[in-house]
C-alpha positions as CSV (number, residue, x, y, z in Angstrom):
1,M,9.3,56.3,10.2
2,A,10.1,58.3,7.0
3,T,7.0,60.4,7.6
4,K,8.1,61.2,11.2
5,L,11.6,62.2,10.0
6,V,10.2,64.5,7.3
7,G,7.7,66.0,9.7
8,D,10.5,66.7,12.3
9,Y,12.7,68.2,9.6
10,L,9.9,70.5,8.3
11,M,9.1,71.6,11.9
12,R,12.7,72.5,12.5
13,V,12.9,74.4,9.2
14,Q,9.7,76.4,9.9
15,S,10.9,77.3,13.4
16,G,14.4,78.3,12.1
17,H,16.3,75.7,14.1
18,T,18.2,74.1,11.3
19,A,21.9,74.0,11.8
20,D,24.2,75.2,9.1
21,T,26.1,72.0,8.3
22,Y,29.0,74.0,7.0
23,T,30.0,74.8,10.6
24,Q,30.5,71.1,11.2
25,L,33.5,71.1,8.8
26,S,37.0,71.4,10.2
27,L,39.2,74.3,9.0
28,R,41.1,72.0,6.7
29,E,37.9,70.5,5.2
30,R,36.8,74.1,4.6
31,E,40.0,74.8,2.7
32,V,39.8,71.6,0.7
33,L,36.1,71.9,-0.2
34,P,36.4,74.7,-2.8
35,L,39.3,73.0,-4.5
36,L,37.3,69.8,-4.8
37,A,34.3,71.7,-6.2
38,E,36.6,73.2,-8.8
39,S,37.5,69.6,-9.9
40,H,41.1,69.7,-8.7
41,S,42.5,66.2,-8.3
42,N,43.4,64.7,-4.9
43,R,47.0,64.8,-6.0
44,E,46.9,68.5,-6.9
45,I,45.2,69.4,-3.6
46,A,47.7,67.2,-1.7
47,G,50.6,69.0,-3.3
48,Q,49.2,72.4,-2.4
49,F,48.8,71.4,1.3
50,H,51.8,69.0,1.5
51,L,49.5,66.1,2.3
52,S,49.1,62.6,1.0
53,P,46.5,62.1,-1.8
54,Y,44.9,59.5,0.6
55,T,44.5,62.2,3.2
56,V,42.7,64.4,0.7
57,Q,40.5,61.4,-0.2
58,T,39.6,61.1,3.5
59,Y,38.8,64.8,3.7
60,R,36.5,64.5,0.7
61,Q,34.7,61.5,2.2
62,R,34.2,63.4,5.5
63,I,33.0,66.5,3.7
64,M,30.5,64.5,1.7
65,R,29.2,62.7,4.8
66,K,28.9,65.8,7.0
67,L,27.1,67.8,4.3
68,D,25.0,64.8,3.1
69,L,26.3,65.1,-0.4
70,H,26.4,62.0,-2.7
71,N,28.5,63.0,-5.7
72,R,30.7,65.8,-7.1
73,T,27.8,67.5,-8.8
74,E,26.1,68.0,-5.5
75,L,29.4,69.2,-4.0
76,L,29.7,71.7,-6.8
77,R,26.2,73.0,-6.3
78,Y,26.7,73.3,-2.6
79,A,29.9,75.3,-3.1
80,L,28.2,77.6,-5.5
81,R,25.2,78.2,-3.2
82,K,27.6,78.9,-0.3
83,E,29.6,81.2,-2.6
84,L,32.8,79.3,-1.9
85,I,33.5,79.4,-5.6
86,S,32.1,81.4,-8.5
87,L,31.5,80.7,-12.2
88,D,33.6,83.7,-13.2
89,P,37.1,82.9,-14.6
C-alpha cells in the first residue's frame, strides 16, 4: 500500500498535478499562520483578532492538518518557504 501511495504521489509531482495545499486554508487560517510561525502565543493572536485562545488553538490544529505539518518547527519551515515570514528583523 505504501509503495502504491508513493508511486501515485511521484507520478503527480512529475506531471505537475500537485495541488498547493496553501489554497486549502481559509482566509483566517492564512492570517493566523504567520503569527503562529513567529511563535506568538494563542492568547496574543486571540487578542489581535478578538477571538478566544481556544479558537486560535482550533485554527492551529486545522492548519497543521491541512498542510500535513506535525510540529511548530515544520510550521516555521513552511512559512519561510512560502515567504509568509522572513528572518530579517
